[in-house]
C-alpha positions, 0 to 999 in steps of 0.5 A: 829757693827762698820761698820754698825754704819758707814753705819747708820751715812752716810745714815742719812747724806743723809736723812737730805739732807746734801749729793747730790744723787750722794754723797749718791751713792758714800758714802753709801753702798746699803742695799743689800750689808749691809750683806757683809760690811766687819769688821771695827776695831777701828781706821779704820773709814773714819774720823779716817783715815783722823784724823790719817794723821794729828796725826804726827803734832798734839799731841792732836790727838795722845793722842786721839788715845792713850786714846782710845787704837786705832792704827792710820791708814793712809791708807785704809786697803787692806783687804777690797773689792774694792767696800768698799774701794771706799766708804771709800775713797769717805767719806774721800774726803768729810770730807777733802773738806766739812766743814759741813761734817768735823764738824760732822765727828769728835770724839766728835760726833761719837760713841767711840767704845772703850773698856777696854783691856781684861787684865784690865777686867780680873784684875778687875774681879779677884780683885773683886772676891777676895775682895768679898770673903774677905768680907765674914762676918764669917771672921770678927767675932769670939768667945771671952769670949764665945760670938760671937764678931767682930774681927779686923785682920791684913793683915798677920792674914787674910792671915793665916785664908785664907791659907787653902782656895784652891779656894781663893789661886788659884785666888790669885796666878792667880792675882799675876802671871798675874797682879803683875808680879811674880808667887808665891807671898806670899798671904799676899802680894797679900792681901796687894795690893788688899786692899790698896785702899779699906779701910778708917781709923776709926778716923776722925783725920786720914781721914781728913786734917785740912780743912776736920776736920773743915767740919766734926765738922759742920756735927757733929753739924747738926747730933746733931740737927737732933737727937734733932728733933727726940727726941722732934718732934720740927722742927729746922732750921738745916743748910746745912753742907758743901760738902767735896773736895778731898783736905780735905782728907789725901789720894785720896783713902779715897776721892774716897771711901767717896765723897763730902758727906762723904758717906762710900762706902769702904769695910774695916775699917783701924786701923792705928798704931794699929797693934800688935808690931810684925806685921807691916801689916795694921790692918783691920775691916769689913765695914759691922759692925754696930756701936755697932760692931765698938765700940766693936772692938775698946774696944777689941783692947784697952783691947788686947793692954793694957793687952797683949802688955802693951801699954800706954796712948799715944798709946791707946788715938786714939783708945779711940778717935775712941770710942768717935766718934762712941758712938753717933751712938751707942746711936742712933741705940742701945739705947733701951733695947736688949733682947739678950743683956739683957740690953741697949748696949749704956749704957754699952758701955758708962759706960765702955768708961768712966771707960777707960777714968778715967783709962788713965786720959784723958777727952773727950776734950783731945780725940777730940784734938788728932792728929797724929804726922806729919811725917818728915822722908821723908823730911829728906830722901830727904834732905840727898839724895840731899846732896849726889847728891851735894857732888861729885860736891863739891868734884870736886871743 
């Protein structure tokens, strides 16, 4: 394919009158020989050979070859038949002697023909297969108080649930062996690696920096105006909310999953700092839950942590803030009578939310103002490391 594309390029140069009749004969294979044109690897085209000869002096050219996974070739390959070697040499001569030909025989105007290495394709395929399997809805619902309810799972708990899945374990070990560098890695470690960039926290204060939180407030105002339009049927003058930037998010992976309009594309919801005390692995929920499920998952976490682990208000507060954040959507989509529910889900959730706020003596303003504590541990470590490095010099003095 690479070789035939080259023949097309040089034939077109002739058709546009860029080449003389003699140059056409020298640089383009006769059509009768197209079937016998030898294979051309990436890096062996005429312009690439001419480019490679300047690679030693031009760092930008070296980077081009590295970026495309091409090996610089400075000599016409010996494996080609003489007639094709002569054609490629004539092309190189024209590139080096004609400015117009040199201008279009450049990387910007040539087909890239670059492809991902097999190892990278395999890693992506295995990772996608594992992630798709982890998103199986049955994993994220379970019986609780006799009813089917959403359940959050830590990475360790998820590993326990999947431990008897022979296919999943087989693919996970293949991924670990080929792409994590070690065989027999615990399943929980494999899961932690593949979900690391596939989750976004449940709470805005955990997703955004201060600049992002300010934009979030404007978006929430717009959503309320839109809901008001829906309720009244009256058209309102609704402002266009600001777009987000990568710098508005706490982590690059959150930005990658949300983008400038903050559209959720992540696979999982992360409940940071909400894992059981005895399990340090990250606590996850399924991003396929609807808003009612998300609220129920938070209520279940609040009940479990207060009843079973004795968590106080300070640790429960962000979970309550998460309920406050999701409740407008619960009212929007689950605010009518539900026969299966035998009631209005939004009303029951609102009543229980208010009960919990009263129990913990927190107001909605308190919850909106909640922010995670800023961590300074890494700075202290860096300072200690710097002091250790400077100590030998002080001792020598």
